[in-house]
Each structure stands twice: as C-alpha cells, then as structure tokens.
C-alpha positions as CSV (number, residue, x, y, z in Angstrom):
1,M,-17.9,36.9,80.9
2,L,-14.4,37.9,80.0
3,R,-13.7,38.7,76.2
4,W,-10.0,38.3,75.5
5,K,-10.0,39.4,71.8
6,H,-7.2,41.5,70.8
7,R,-8.7,44.6,68.8
8,I,-6.1,45.0,66.1
9,Y,-7.2,48.6,65.9
10,F,-9.9,48.4,63.2
11,W,-7.9,47.5,60.2
12,G,-10.5,45.1,58.9
13,L,-11.9,48.2,57.6
14,L,-9.0,49.3,55.8
15,I,-8.1,46.2,54.0
16,W,-6.6,48.2,50.9
17,G,-3.7,49.9,52.6
18,I,-2.7,53.6,53.4
19,A,-0.3,56.5,53.0
20,C,-0.8,60.3,52.2
21,H,0.3,63.4,50.6
22,D,-0.1,66.8,52.5
23,C,-2.5,65.7,55.2
24,T,-2.8,69.0,56.9
25,A,-4.0,70.5,53.7
26,Q,-7.1,68.3,53.9
27,I,-7.9,67.9,57.6
28,V,-7.1,70.2,60.6
29,I,-4.8,68.3,63.0
30,K,-4.8,70.1,66.4
31,E,-1.4,71.0,67.8
32,L,-0.5,70.2,71.2
33,T,2.4,72.1,73.4
34,P,5.3,70.1,74.8
35,S,4.1,70.6,78.3
36,Q,0.7,69.2,77.4
37,L,2.3,66.0,75.8
38,Q,4.7,65.6,78.5
39,E,1.9,65.6,81.1
40,D,0.0,63.3,79.1
41,L,2.9,60.8,79.1
42,D,3.1,61.0,83.0
43,Y,-0.7,60.3,83.0
44,L,-0.3,57.4,80.8
45,V,2.6,55.9,82.8
46,T,0.6,56.2,86.1
47,G,-2.5,54.7,84.5
48,L,-0.4,51.7,83.1
49,E,1.1,51.3,86.5
50,T,-2.2,51.4,88.1
51,Y,-4.4,49.2,85.7
52,N,-2.0,46.9,83.9
53,P,-1.3,44.0,86.2
54,T,1.6,42.8,84.4
55,M,3.5,46.1,84.3
56,Y,7.1,45.4,84.9
57,V,6.4,41.4,85.5
58,Y,8.0,40.7,82.1
59,G,9.8,43.7,81.2
60,S,12.2,46.1,82.9
61,E,10.7,49.3,84.8
62,K,14.2,50.9,84.3
63,V,14.4,50.4,80.5
64,F,10.6,51.6,80.2
65,K,11.0,54.8,82.4
66,K,14.2,55.5,80.3
67,K,12.3,55.2,77.1
68,I,9.6,57.6,78.4
69,E,12.1,60.1,79.4
70,V,13.7,60.0,76.0
71,I,10.3,60.6,74.3
72,K,9.6,63.4,76.8
73,K,12.8,65.2,76.1
74,A,12.4,64.9,72.3
75,I,9.2,66.9,72.7
76,Q,10.6,70.4,72.5
77,T,8.1,72.2,70.0
78,P,4.2,71.7,69.4
79,I,3.6,68.7,67.1
80,D,0.2,67.6,65.7
81,V,-2.0,64.7,66.6
82,L,-0.4,62.3,64.0
83,E,3.1,62.9,65.2
84,W,1.6,62.4,68.8
85,F,0.0,59.1,68.0
86,K,3.4,58.0,66.6
87,L,5.1,58.8,70.0
88,L,2.4,57.0,71.9
89,C,2.9,54.0,69.8
90,L,6.5,54.0,70.4
91,A,5.9,54.4,74.3
92,V,3.2,51.6,74.4
93,E,5.4,49.2,72.5
94,G,7.9,49.4,75.4
95,V,5.1,47.7,77.7
96,D,5.3,44.4,75.7
97,E,1.6,43.7,76.0
98,G,-0.2,43.3,72.7
99,H,-3.8,43.8,74.0
100,L,-2.9,47.5,74.7
101,T,-4.8,49.7,72.3
102,I,-4.4,53.4,71.3
103,G,-7.4,55.6,70.2
104,T,-10.8,54.8,68.6
105,E,-11.9,55.0,65.0
106,K,-13.1,58.6,65.7
107,D,-9.7,60.0,66.3
108,S,-8.0,61.9,63.4
109,F,-5.3,59.5,62.9
110,Y,-7.6,56.7,61.9
111,H,-10.6,58.6,60.7
112,G,-8.7,60.5,58.0
113,F,-8.3,57.3,56.2
114,L,-12.3,56.5,56.6
115,E,-13.2,59.9,55.3
116,G,-10.8,59.8,52.3
117,N,-8.9,62.8,53.8
118,F,-5.6,60.7,53.5
119,K,-4.2,59.1,50.6
120,S,-2.0,56.0,50.8
121,L,0.3,53.3,49.4
122,P,-1.9,51.5,46.7
123,L,-0.7,48.1,47.4
124,S,-1.4,45.1,49.8
125,V,1.7,42.9,50.5
126,Q,2.8,39.7,52.0
127,F,5.8,39.9,54.1
128,L,7.9,36.6,54.4
129,G,10.7,37.4,56.8
130,E,12.4,40.5,55.8
131,R,11.2,40.1,52.1
132,A,7.8,41.5,50.9
133,Y,5.7,40.7,47.8
134,V,3.0,42.3,45.9
135,W,-0.4,40.7,46.8
136,N,-3.0,43.0,45.4
137,N,-2.2,45.8,43.2
138,L,-4.5,48.7,44.0
139,S,-2.8,51.4,41.9
140,E,-3.4,53.2,38.7
141,E,-0.3,51.3,37.2
142,D,-0.6,47.8,35.8
143,V,2.9,46.6,35.9
144,L,3.0,45.2,39.4
145,E,1.5,41.7,39.7
146,Q,0.9,39.1,42.5
147,G,4.2,37.6,43.5
148,D,6.6,40.5,42.4
149,E,9.1,41.2,45.0
150,I,9.3,44.6,46.3
151,L,12.9,45.6,47.2
152,S,12.6,49.2,48.3
153,I,10.0,51.9,48.6
154,N,11.4,55.5,48.1
155,G,14.9,54.3,48.5
156,R,14.4,52.4,52.0
157,S,14.9,48.5,51.9
158,M,12.0,46.5,52.9
159,A,14.2,45.2,55.6
160,A,14.7,48.6,57.0
161,I,11.0,49.5,56.7
162,R,10.2,46.4,58.7
163,R,12.8,47.0,61.3
164,L,11.4,50.9,61.8
165,I,7.7,49.7,61.9
166,F,8.4,47.0,64.4
167,E,9.7,49.6,66.8
168,Y,6.0,51.1,66.9
169,T,4.1,47.9,66.8
170,S,2.9,46.3,70.1
171,S,3.2,42.6,70.8
172,D,3.6,40.4,73.9
173,G,7.3,40.3,74.8
174,H,9.7,39.7,71.9
175,I,7.3,37.8,69.7
176,E,7.8,38.8,66.1
177,T,5.5,36.5,64.3
178,F,2.3,38.4,65.6
179,K,4.1,41.7,64.4
180,Q,4.9,40.3,61.1
181,Q,1.1,39.3,60.7
182,R,0.2,43.0,61.4
183,L,2.7,44.3,59.0
184,S,1.5,42.4,56.1
185,K,-2.1,43.6,56.9
186,E,-1.4,47.0,57.7
187,L,1.8,47.9,55.8
188,S,0.3,51.1,54.1
189,A,-1.2,52.4,57.4
190,R,2.0,51.9,59.4
191,Y,4.2,53.1,56.6
192,F,2.0,56.4,56.8
193,W,2.3,56.7,60.5
194,F,5.8,55.6,61.3
195,V,7.9,56.2,58.1
196,E,6.7,58.9,55.7
197,R,3.7,60.6,54.0
198,P,4.7,61.1,50.2
199,Q,2.4,61.9,47.3
200,Q,4.4,59.4,45.2
201,F,6.0,56.0,46.0
202,L,9.1,55.0,44.0
203,I,8.9,51.1,44.0
204,E,11.9,49.1,43.1
205,Y,11.0,45.5,42.4
206,K,11.8,42.3,40.7
207,K,9.2,40.6,38.4
208,R,8.5,37.0,39.7
209,G,11.0,34.4,38.5
210,T,13.3,37.1,37.2
211,I,16.6,38.9,38.5
212,L,16.1,42.1,36.6
213,L,15.6,45.2,38.7
214,Q,12.7,47.5,37.5
215,K,11.1,50.8,38.9
216,V,7.7,52.0,38.9
217,S,6.3,55.2,40.4
218,L,2.8,54.9,42.2
219,K,0.6,57.9,43.0
220,A,-1.0,57.9,46.5
221,L,-4.6,57.2,46.3
222,T,-7.5,57.4,48.8
223,R,-9.2,54.1,50.2
224,A,-12.2,54.7,48.0
225,E,-10.0,55.1,44.9
226,M,-8.2,51.8,45.7
227,A,-11.4,50.1,46.3
228,A,-12.5,51.1,42.7
229,W,-9.2,49.6,41.2
230,S,-10.0,46.7,43.2
231,R,-13.2,46.1,41.6
232,K,-11.8,46.8,38.2
233,R,-9.2,44.0,38.7
234,A,-11.7,41.8,40.2
235,L,-9.6,41.4,43.3
236,K,-12.2,39.7,45.7
237,K,-11.3,38.2,49.1
238,E,-13.4,35.4,50.2
239,V,-14.6,36.0,53.9
240,P,-16.5,33.2,55.7
241,R,-20.0,33.9,56.5
242,G,-22.3,32.7,59.2
243,I,-21.3,29.5,61.3
244,N,-18.2,29.2,58.9
245,A,-17.0,32.5,60.4
246,V,-16.6,30.5,63.6
247,Y,-15.7,27.0,62.5
248,S,-15.7,24.2,60.1
249,L,-15.5,20.5,60.6
250,A,-14.4,17.9,57.8
251,I,-14.2,14.1,58.5
252,E,-12.4,11.8,55.9
253,K,-11.9,8.2,56.9
254,D,-10.2,8.4,60.2
255,I,-9.0,12.0,60.1
256,G,-10.9,15.0,61.3
257,T,-10.0,18.5,60.6
258,L,-11.7,21.2,63.0
259,T,-10.8,24.7,62.0
260,L,-11.6,27.2,64.7
261,R,-11.5,30.7,63.0
262,S,-12.8,33.1,65.7
263,F,-14.1,33.5,69.2
264,D,-15.4,37.0,68.7
265,D,-18.3,37.4,71.1
266,A,-20.5,39.3,68.4
267,I,-19.9,36.4,65.8
268,I,-20.5,33.9,68.6
269,Q,-23.7,35.5,69.6
270,Q,-25.0,36.1,66.0
271,N,-24.8,32.2,65.6
272,D,-26.2,31.6,69.0
273,L,-23.5,29.2,70.2
274,Q,-22.8,28.0,73.7
275,A,-19.3,26.8,74.3
276,F,-19.9,23.4,76.0
277,S,-22.7,22.2,73.8
278,F,-20.9,23.5,70.8
279,Y,-17.8,21.2,71.5
280,E,-20.0,18.2,72.6
281,R,-21.7,18.0,69.4
282,I,-18.4,18.0,67.5
283,F,-16.5,15.6,69.8
284,K,-19.5,13.2,69.9
285,R,-19.5,13.2,66.1
286,L,-15.7,12.6,66.0
287,R,-16.2,9.5,68.3
288,Q,-19.3,8.1,66.3
289,N,-17.3,8.5,63.2
290,K,-14.2,6.6,64.8
291,V,-11.9,9.6,64.0
292,K,-8.2,8.7,65.2
293,H,-6.4,11.8,64.2
294,L,-7.7,15.3,64.7
295,I,-6.1,18.3,63.0
296,L,-7.1,21.4,64.8
297,D,-6.4,24.5,63.0
298,V,-6.3,27.8,64.8
299,R,-4.1,29.8,62.5
300,G,-5.5,33.4,62.3
301,N,-7.6,33.2,65.2
302,V,-7.0,36.3,67.3
303,G,-9.1,34.9,70.2
304,G,-12.2,36.3,71.9
305,M,-14.5,34.6,74.7
306,K,-12.5,32.6,77.1
307,D,-15.3,30.2,77.4
308,F,-14.2,28.6,74.2
309,V,-10.8,27.6,75.8
310,D,-12.2,26.2,79.0
311,A,-15.1,24.3,77.4
312,L,-12.7,22.6,75.1
313,L,-10.5,21.0,77.6
314,P,-12.9,18.3,78.9
315,F,-13.0,17.1,75.3
316,A,-9.3,17.3,74.3
317,L,-7.3,16.2,77.2
318,P,-6.9,12.5,77.2
319,K,-5.7,12.2,80.7
320,K,-7.3,13.0,84.1
321,R,-5.5,16.1,85.5
322,K,-6.0,17.9,88.9
323,G,-4.5,21.1,90.1
324,V,-4.2,24.6,88.8
325,L,-4.3,25.4,85.1
326,R,-4.1,29.2,85.7
327,E,-4.7,32.3,87.7
328,L,-6.6,35.3,86.6
329,I,-5.3,38.2,88.5
330,A,-7.0,41.8,88.4
331,W,-5.3,45.2,88.8
332,D,-6.6,45.5,92.2
333,G,-5.0,42.1,93.3
334,S,-8.2,40.0,93.3
335,N,-7.8,36.7,91.7
336,V,-9.7,33.7,90.1
337,I,-8.3,30.3,90.0
338,T,-9.0,27.9,87.1
339,S,-8.4,24.2,87.8
340,F,-8.3,21.4,85.3
341,P,-11.8,20.5,84.3
342,K,-13.5,17.0,84.7
343,R,-12.9,14.9,81.6
344,N,-16.1,14.6,79.3
345,R,-17.3,11.0,78.2
346,W,-16.9,12.1,74.7
347,F,-13.2,13.1,75.0
348,F,-10.9,12.5,72.1
349,K,-8.9,9.4,72.5
350,G,-6.6,10.0,69.4
351,T,-3.8,12.2,68.5
352,I,-4.2,15.9,68.0
353,Y,-2.4,18.0,65.5
354,I,-2.4,21.9,66.1
355,L,-1.6,24.3,63.3
356,T,-0.6,27.8,64.5
357,D,0.8,30.9,63.1
358,G,1.5,34.4,64.6
359,G,-2.2,35.3,64.2
360,T,-2.9,32.6,66.8
361,Y,-3.3,34.9,69.6
362,S,-4.9,35.4,73.1
363,T,-7.5,32.7,73.9
364,A,-6.6,30.7,70.5
365,A,-3.0,30.6,71.6
366,L,-4.1,29.4,75.0
367,I,-5.8,26.4,73.3
368,A,-2.6,25.4,71.5
369,Q,-0.5,26.0,74.6
370,Y,-2.9,23.8,77.0
371,L,-3.3,21.0,74.5
372,H,0.5,20.7,73.8
373,D,1.5,20.9,77.3
374,Y,-1.2,18.7,78.8
375,G,-2.8,16.9,76.0
376,E,0.5,15.7,74.2
377,A,-0.8,17.5,71.0
378,V,1.8,18.0,68.2
379,V,2.2,21.7,67.1
380,I,2.9,22.6,63.5
381,G,3.5,26.0,62.1
382,E,4.7,29.3,63.7
383,E,5.3,30.6,67.1
384,T,2.0,31.8,68.5
385,G,1.3,35.4,69.0
386,S,0.7,35.4,72.9
387,R,3.4,35.1,75.7
388,Y,3.7,31.5,76.9
389,E,4.1,32.5,80.4
390,G,1.0,34.6,80.6
391,F,-0.3,38.1,79.3
392,A,-2.7,41.0,80.1
393,A,-6.2,40.7,78.7
394,G,-9.6,40.2,80.1
395,N,-11.7,43.3,80.8
396,F,-10.3,46.8,80.1
397,H,-9.7,50.1,81.7
398,Y,-10.4,53.1,79.5
399,L,-7.7,55.8,80.3
400,L,-8.6,59.3,78.6
401,L,-5.4,61.3,78.3
402,P,-6.2,64.7,79.7
403,N,-4.8,67.1,77.0
404,S,-4.8,65.1,73.7
405,K,-8.1,63.2,74.7
406,I,-6.9,60.0,73.3
407,Q,-8.2,56.9,74.7
408,I,-5.7,54.2,75.8
409,K,-7.5,50.6,76.4
410,I,-5.7,48.9,79.2
411,P,-6.3,45.2,79.9
412,N,-6.6,44.9,83.4
413,K,-6.5,41.1,84.1
414,W,-3.3,39.1,84.1
415,V,-3.5,35.6,82.6
416,K,-1.0,33.8,84.6
417,N,-0.4,30.2,83.4
418,Q,0.8,27.6,85.6
419,L,3.6,26.0,83.6
420,P,4.7,22.4,83.5
421,Q,8.4,23.6,83.1
422,Q,9.8,27.0,82.4
423,P,10.4,27.9,78.7
424,K,13.9,27.9,77.1
425,N,13.0,31.4,75.8
426,A,11.4,33.7,78.1
427,N,8.8,36.4,76.8
428,R,8.1,34.3,73.6
429,G,4.9,32.4,72.3
430,L,4.5,28.7,72.1
431,M,7.2,27.3,69.8
432,P,5.9,24.6,67.3
433,D,7.2,21.1,67.3
434,Y,7.6,21.4,63.6
435,P,8.3,24.9,62.4
436,I,7.0,25.8,58.8
437,V,8.6,28.5,56.8
438,L,6.6,29.6,53.9
439,S,7.7,30.7,50.5
440,I,5.9,33.1,48.0
441,D,5.3,30.1,45.6
442,D,3.7,28.2,48.5
443,L,1.3,31.2,48.9
444,L,0.7,31.7,45.1
445,Q,0.0,28.1,44.5
446,K,-2.2,27.9,47.7
447,K,-0.1,25.1,49.1
448,D,-1.0,24.4,52.7
449,V,2.4,23.2,54.0
450,A,1.4,22.9,57.7
451,M,-1.5,21.1,56.6
452,A,0.7,18.6,54.5
453,K,3.1,18.1,57.3
454,A,0.2,17.2,59.6
455,L,-1.0,14.6,57.0
456,E,2.6,13.3,56.6
457,L,2.9,12.8,60.4
458,I,-0.5,10.9,60.4
459,K,0.6,8.7,57.5
460,T,3.9,7.8,59.3
461,K,2.0,7.0,62.5
462,S,-0.6,4.8,60.9
C-alpha cells in the first residue's frame, strides 16, 4: 500500500516558532571538513539520480549540476551541521520535488528546538503574498496584537525575507502557494536556519488599521517559554479529533459539504476506515438526501494513502470513462498502470465544487485534478501544491550521507498523470477556475471567502 503523505519535516510539533542566540554555546555542533561535505554532495547527487525517477524530467540537469558545483566551491573551510543543513536545503530545492525530506527529528538542527537548546522568534505569523501579519504573540511583550502588520525584522523587509527563505524551501516545480503555506507555519524555524540567529529581534510594524510605524524589540525564547506565554494569553488552537480529523459531512437542503482533512495512514487506521466503504456510505447518504450540489473542501489536506483518491472516483465521476488515468513508474523502471474505474451505482449526479489552497497536496491535489479534468468539477481557491503533470511520491529510499550521517528521504515512484491536454504553464499545480485572494480582515473575521464563492455559484445555478 502506497502512502503519498508529504512529511513537512515535523513542524506540527513546533507550532510556536523558532530562532536562537549563540547556539554553539548550548549544544555541540560537529564540524565537517570541505572534502567530507563535497563527498557527501557527490553521494547525494548519485542517490538522487538513482532513486528519484523524476530526476531531470521536469527540471534541467545542467542547471542542477551547476548549482551543486557552486555549493561545492563555496565550501572552503570546515562548517558545522547547522550550516551544512542550510546548504543541503539549497541543493535539494533545485530538484523541484516537494516530497524530498532532509534529516530526522534526532538530528541536531531539529532536535535543538525540541530540547530547548535553541531560542527563537516568539511570533507566529500569517503571510499574504509578500506581506506578513502577527497571528499569535508568544513573546514577553504585550504590544503586538493579531492583525498587526510586520514590516521588517532586524532591518530586512518581509518581502526580502520571503524571497530568501523560498530559495531553501522545496516544492514541486515553480509552485509558490505550497512554499507560502510552509512559510506561514514555519517562519521562525526557517528564519533561524536560512537568515540569522540573533538574541534580539527588532520588529518594525504597523498597528492594524493605522499607518503609524512603530518598533519593538523581542527577546528570543525557547519553545517551552513560548508555550508558557501561549497559555498565559489563552492562545488555544482547535485541532479536529477522532473521525473529524479525517472528514466531516454536512447537508443543508440540496447542498452537501464534504471536508476531507487528511489521508494520513495513522489517522485512517486509528478510525478503522476502508476507503471504498467510507465513500460508499457518504455518497449513498447524498443520494438519499437528494443533494444536487456538493462542495468538496480539500484545503490543507497534504495527502496520504492513495486509496482515498482511487476509491473516490467511482462515486464522483458523472460519466463513464475508459483508458489510462495515470502510470506509477518506479525508480527501477517497473510501472503500474491505473485505469479509470467502473462507476458505482451511488455516483453523484450533481455539480461538484472543490475548494483548494497551497496546502492541497499530493493525493489531495490529485483528487482536485481528476475531478476537475474528468468530472467537470469547479475549482475555487488557490493553485494546488503538487505539480499538475506528475510528481515523485509513493515509497521512499533512505539515503544516508557517508560523512555527515544525515538521512535523505527520496520518493522513488513517479506519479505520471495522463493529461487530457497540456497545461498552459508547465511545472505548476492545478489552477482554480475562480482564484481567491484573502485579506487579513477575511482571516480575522473568519470569513470563508472560497466557501462563499461556491454558495454564490450554486445560487446562480439554482
């Protein structure tokens, strides 16, 4: 059974952000020689060329090799593991495959946060384009409030910080919506790794609804210290539990709203779900309740078990189709062909509206793509986070770099979609029929603009 879940490192654990003061004073970081690191880079390239079946399919071999040579030449003196991790991220970003993962939570560049050895930027933020807003203030200072716009950190504009961090952030092709999602969730960690590691952060900001520029200095804090300030300020995030972590279904008159939140194998197994029977119960209920319009919400669903793609199609494709849907090509050249499934008797006869964002990734992105291309579904929201033409996922090969002993997790299956037509923009995700651009007021007022658009379209059709 293939699991196409993208491991966004392990930042569900580090919800409160990151940055540090003198890290080497608190944790021993092993130094590596230039020859050791250059050998590791050669080993990495060989491993990628061997086990990543999309290597050079969607990107240029010449450009990638040149990037590796530039990195190798830049290594002239011994560097520590934190700096090496930064260079590895730069190298891997050039592969243009979002499922590639560097390291485990045991590695020092991650574990220092968990152990409290690293101190960090005590803010969680929301990026909207190149602009960033305070979401949760986890610092010792009370002046920053949700919705205040951050203009710069230590003299760097937020647009410049965004551009710099994007250079080290992996994604499929040229998709920025996925990088944007990661930036909002992980700014503090990525600022620490890729920008600087100060003891103080001078924040230039504007209070919400004003044009007056103000400044405040924030002291770097540990994860535990930030968690304490979160509790003091009662900043609690609601997390779906049990079956709600997988899905929810609401029916009002002739409109159904099916939210698919996760296909994570552990969550699926905890709730003892089988894909086909799961969808059969849902679509039978939709038919019995005479639902004519289905809003399918896959925003923030980063994927998981591919069964939850394939088992949905018999219920969501209104027309009988034959032929190849996709190929799954392994690193050794073996392949498995998936054809269009036979339509189920409970198939949905109405119109489907799909809500997407940059966090609609991997298997969840395939759902949006297949229903749009073959089921005449209307897509509302943002460009999805996975490449439209195909991407590397499936099972993984674990490559251990010989000198730094860092593990690289390489997806070794090529999900090659059979396309009804070539996309206008190569190396991008599925583009929405109705793009949605959120404002900070939308977020603060909890306006679901994409959902409102779907309901508007349904109203005009009824």
